[in-house]
Structures are given as C-alpha cells and as structure tokens.
Backbone as numpy.savetxt, mean C-alpha at the origin, in Angstrom:
# Nx Ny Nz CAx CAy CAz Cx Cy Cz
11.43 15.50 -18.92 10.66 16.24 -18.00 9.28 15.73 -17.68
8.68 15.49 -18.93 7.42 15.02 -18.71 7.15 13.70 -17.53
8.14 12.76 -18.00 8.02 11.71 -17.12 8.08 11.89 -15.71
9.12 12.98 -15.21 9.24 13.32 -13.93 8.01 14.10 -13.29
7.44 14.80 -14.22 6.09 15.69 -13.81 4.80 14.37 -13.46
4.80 13.63 -14.58 4.03 12.35 -14.30 4.13 11.72 -13.22
5.50 11.19 -12.84 5.68 10.75 -11.45 5.30 11.64 -10.24
5.63 12.82 -10.37 5.40 13.69 -9.39 3.60 13.84 -9.17
3.00 13.97 -10.13 1.50 13.81 -9.91 0.98 12.58 -9.39
1.45 11.43 -9.92 1.18 10.03 -9.53 1.34 9.88 -7.97
2.80 10.26 -7.56 2.81 10.54 -6.04 1.95 11.30 -5.21
1.67 12.40 -5.82 0.60 13.33 -5.03 -0.77 12.68 -4.82
-1.15 12.04 -6.07 -2.57 11.33 -6.00 -2.46 10.10 -5.06
-1.40 9.27 -5.35 -1.29 8.19 -4.31 -1.16 8.64 -2.72
-0.65 9.62 -2.43 -0.65 10.32 -1.21 -2.05 10.57 -0.65
-2.88 11.15 -1.60 -4.33 11.47 -1.25 -4.87 10.24 -0.82
-4.75 9.25 -1.61 -5.39 7.84 -1.13 -4.74 7.29 -0.14
-3.51 7.33 0.08 -3.10 6.68 1.37 -3.48 7.42 2.57
-3.72 8.77 2.40 -4.10 9.60 3.54 -5.59 9.05 4.15
-6.28 8.96 3.00 -7.78 8.19 3.38 -7.58 6.90 3.89
-6.87 6.09 3.30 -6.69 4.63 3.70 -6.15 4.63 5.23
-5.12 5.46 5.27 -4.69 5.43 6.80 -5.67 5.69 7.71
-6.35 6.93 7.41 -7.29 7.42 8.31 -8.53 6.62 8.67
-8.94 5.82 7.69 -10.01 4.82 7.75 -9.61 3.44 8.56
-8.44 3.14 8.15 -7.65 2.09 8.87 -7.43 2.31 10.56
-6.76 3.49 10.61 -6.70 3.67 12.08 -7.80 3.96 12.88
-8.86 4.57 12.35 -10.21 5.02 13.03 -10.79 3.45 13.28
-10.78 2.64 12.19 -11.44 1.16 12.44 -10.65 0.59 13.67
-9.43 0.44 13.42 -8.69 -0.29 14.73 -8.98 0.31 15.91
-9.04 1.58 16.03 -9.32 2.36 17.42 -10.82 1.85 18.03
-11.48 1.75 16.99 -12.98 1.52 17.12 -12.96 0.12 17.71
-12.34 -0.81 16.96 -12.47 -2.21 17.28 -11.95 -2.60 18.59
-10.66 -1.97 18.86 -9.90 -2.15 20.24 -10.98 -1.80 21.37
-11.37 -0.62 21.16 -12.31 -0.14 22.20 -13.61 -0.78 22.26
-13.76 -1.54 21.25 -14.91 -2.42 21.41 -14.81 -3.83 21.95
-13.71 -4.03 22.35 -12.96 -5.19 23.16 -12.68 -6.37 22.04
-12.68 -6.14 20.77 -12.39 -7.20 19.98 -10.76 -7.53 19.86
-10.40 -8.75 19.70 -8.91 -9.41 19.75 -8.70 -9.22 18.17
-7.37 -9.38 18.00 -6.91 -9.68 16.37 -7.56 -10.75 15.85
-7.53 -12.09 16.89 -8.49 -13.28 15.97 -9.76 -12.75 15.72
-10.65 -12.02 16.51 -11.79 -11.79 16.33 -11.74 -10.63 14.75
-10.92 -9.78 14.69 -10.91 -9.03 13.57 -10.93 -9.74 12.46
-9.73 -10.47 12.53 -9.30 -11.36 11.42 -10.56 -12.48 10.71
-11.06 -12.94 11.76 -12.35 -13.70 11.44 -13.46 -12.99 10.85
-13.62 -11.63 11.20 -14.80 -10.83 10.62 -14.38 -10.50 9.17
-12.97 -10.45 9.16 -12.62 -10.01 7.81 -12.67 -11.00 6.59
-12.77 -12.14 7.01 -12.57 -13.34 6.30 -13.73 -13.29 5.48
-13.72 -13.33 4.01 -14.83 -13.34 3.16 -15.42 -12.20 3.00
-15.17 -11.03 3.59 -15.87 -9.53 3.43 -14.64 -9.01 2.06
-15.41 -8.84 1.12 -15.08 -8.34 -0.34 -14.93 -6.87 -0.16
-15.88 -6.22 0.68 -15.54 -4.68 0.73 -14.20 -4.43 1.42
-13.94 -4.93 2.56 -12.87 -4.84 3.13 -11.46 -5.46 2.30
-11.69 -6.31 1.52 -10.75 -6.99 0.73 -10.61 -5.85 -0.44
-11.44 -5.24 -0.99 -11.33 -4.22 -1.90 -10.63 -3.01 -1.40
-10.85 -2.65 -0.36 -10.48 -1.39 0.32 -8.76 -1.73 0.58
-8.59 -2.92 1.19 -6.99 -3.31 1.66 -6.46 -3.28 0.24
-6.94 -3.61 -0.93 -6.28 -3.78 -2.17 -6.06 -2.51 -2.74
-6.76 -1.51 -2.39 -6.54 0.00 -3.01 -5.49 0.37 -2.34
-5.64 0.02 -0.78 -4.50 0.72 0.10 -3.23 0.07 -0.50
-3.05 -1.17 -0.76 -1.83 -1.82 -1.06 -1.28 -1.06 -2.61
-2.09 -1.06 -3.35 -1.81 -0.47 -4.79 -1.46 0.99 -4.59
-2.17 1.70 -3.74 -1.54 3.06 -3.66 -0.20 3.17 -2.94
-0.06 2.31 -1.74 1.39 2.12 -1.23 2.58 1.76 -2.35
1.98 0.80 -3.11 3.00 0.30 -4.39 3.29 1.10 -5.47
2.48 2.09 -5.60 2.68 3.23 -6.41 3.68 4.34 -5.63
3.06 4.60 -4.60 3.73 5.70 -3.91 5.17 5.42 -3.38
5.50 4.32 -2.89 6.71 4.25 -2.15 8.10 4.17 -3.40
7.75 3.52 -4.65 9.06 3.45 -5.35 9.20 4.75 -5.94
8.42 5.91 -5.99 8.65 7.24 -6.47 9.52 7.82 -5.53
9.00 7.80 -4.44 9.81 8.48 -3.17 11.20 7.58 -3.29
11.50 6.44 -3.24 12.62 5.83 -3.06 13.32 6.11 -4.53
12.99 6.32 -5.43 13.77 6.68 -6.68 14.35 8.09 -6.32
13.45 9.18 -5.84 14.03 10.44 -5.46 15.15 10.28 -4.54
14.98 9.56 -3.48 16.00 9.44 -2.62 17.36 8.82 -3.22
17.22 7.79 -3.89 18.45 7.11 -4.54 19.06 8.34 -5.48
18.44 9.03 -6.30 18.91 10.00 -7.00 19.77 11.18 -6.16
18.96 11.56 -5.17 19.71 12.62 -4.44 20.68 12.27 -3.54
20.72 10.96 -2.84 21.69 10.62 -1.76 22.75 9.58 -2.34
22.36 8.72 -3.31 23.00 7.71 -3.93 23.57 8.27 -5.19
23.02 9.02 -5.82 23.45 9.73 -7.39 23.30 8.67 -8.26
22.04 7.92 -7.82 21.60 6.89 -8.83 20.74 7.62 -9.93
21.00 7.53 -11.19 20.30 8.05 -12.33 19.88 6.94 -13.43
18.94 7.29 -14.28 18.78 6.79 -15.58 18.04 5.30 -15.21
18.36 4.80 -16.30 17.75 3.26 -16.36 17.62 2.29 -15.06
18.75 2.20 -14.45 19.03 1.48 -13.23 18.19 1.67 -12.00
18.03 3.32 -11.73 17.25 3.70 -10.92 15.75 3.36 -11.09
15.33 3.52 -12.38 14.11 3.33 -12.94 13.68 1.82 -12.81
14.58 1.08 -13.04 14.55 -0.62 -12.79 14.30 -0.88 -11.40
15.26 -0.44 -10.63 15.15 -0.68 -9.08 13.96 -0.26 -8.44
13.50 1.17 -9.14 12.08 1.30 -8.38 10.93 0.53 -8.88
11.01 0.04 -10.23 9.83 -0.60 -10.78 9.65 -2.14 -9.90
11.14 -2.51 -9.79 11.14 -3.87 -9.14 10.46 -3.99 -7.65
10.89 -2.76 -6.95 10.27 -2.44 -5.59 8.94 -2.27 -5.67
8.28 -1.67 -6.65 6.91 -1.51 -6.68 6.16 -2.86 -7.13
6.79 -3.60 -7.88 6.34 -4.94 -8.29 6.20 -6.03 -6.95
7.34 -6.05 -6.16 7.56 -6.74 -5.09 6.53 -6.42 -3.91
6.10 -4.86 -3.75 5.27 -4.45 -2.79 3.94 -4.85 -3.40
3.57 -4.69 -4.46 2.18 -5.16 -4.99 1.85 -6.42 -4.68
3.01 -7.45 -5.27 2.68 -8.90 -5.05 2.34 -9.23 -3.66
3.55 -8.63 -2.70 3.33 -9.18 -1.41 2.23 -8.65 -0.61
1.73 -7.52 -0.95 0.56 -6.60 -0.39 -0.81 -7.24 -0.91
-1.01 -7.63 -2.11 -2.01 -8.31 -2.58 -2.10 -9.79 -2.09
-1.01 -10.45 -1.92 -1.02 -11.81 -1.27 -1.47 -11.67 0.16
-1.26 -10.59 0.79 -1.38 -10.71 2.27 -2.99 -10.44 2.34
-3.54 -9.43 1.17 -5.06 -9.18 1.45 -5.68 -10.53 1.03
-5.32 -11.22 -0.03 -5.72 -12.43 -0.26 -5.87 -13.50 0.99
-4.83 -13.45 1.44 -4.63 -14.41 2.71 -5.73 -13.97 4.06
-5.73 -12.72 3.92 -6.58 -12.08 4.94 -8.27 -12.46 4.73
-8.51 -12.23 3.38 -9.94 -12.19 2.89 -10.24 -13.79 2.69
-9.58 -14.37 1.83 -10.07 -15.57 1.14 -9.17 -16.79 1.65
-8.36 -16.45 2.72 -7.36 -17.79 3.27 -8.05 -18.54 4.15
-7.63 -19.29 4.72 -8.25 -20.18 5.81 -8.64 -19.36 7.20
-9.86 -19.23 7.47 -10.50 -18.64 8.72 -9.57 -18.92 9.82
-9.51 -17.88 10.72 -8.78 -18.06 11.94 -9.47 -18.98 12.90
C-alpha cells in the first residue's frame, strides 16, 4: 500500500512540474513564432544555452517519472498485469524515456550547431 501511495504522490508531483514546463514551453514557442523566428533560428539560439538545457532536462525527467506510473495503472486495469512484471515493464519504459530525452537535450544544447 505504501508503494502505491508513493507512486501516487510521485505522479502528482511530476504532473505539477510537467504543467509548469508545458506552459513555459508553449508560451515560449508562441512568442518565438510570432517574433518571426524559424526552427533553425531557435535551435541555433538554444545551442550552448545551459539554462534551457537544464529546463528541458527537468522536463524530460518529470515526463520519465510521470508516464511509467500512468502506464502501469493502465496495464493493471486494462491488461490485468500485476506484480513484478508490470513493475519491470514500467521501469524499463521510464529508463528508455529518460535516456532518449536526455540524449535529445544533449544534442540540442551541446551538439553540432545548426
């Protein structure tokens, strides 16, 4: 029971972080597009910017914590997956999301400039 409660809190906290990150991301994208910048211009400005790198890393980590918890609940309710296999599958999804997301952030911030 405690483990389920911990997951519940973790998902709620990650949802709060995601809400803030999505709002900042969308507001920034709308502002940038209305300012006339193209995607290549945005990528060029993000290159080497550690503040945006930290922001997007937090965004990725929040999503990587949030998604597996929800997917596990869906697997329990719809697929009747329970126990260790559901836990392992959700952990693997979380790890995959973290690695893919952080690699994308690294490529955006520290990769070859556009």
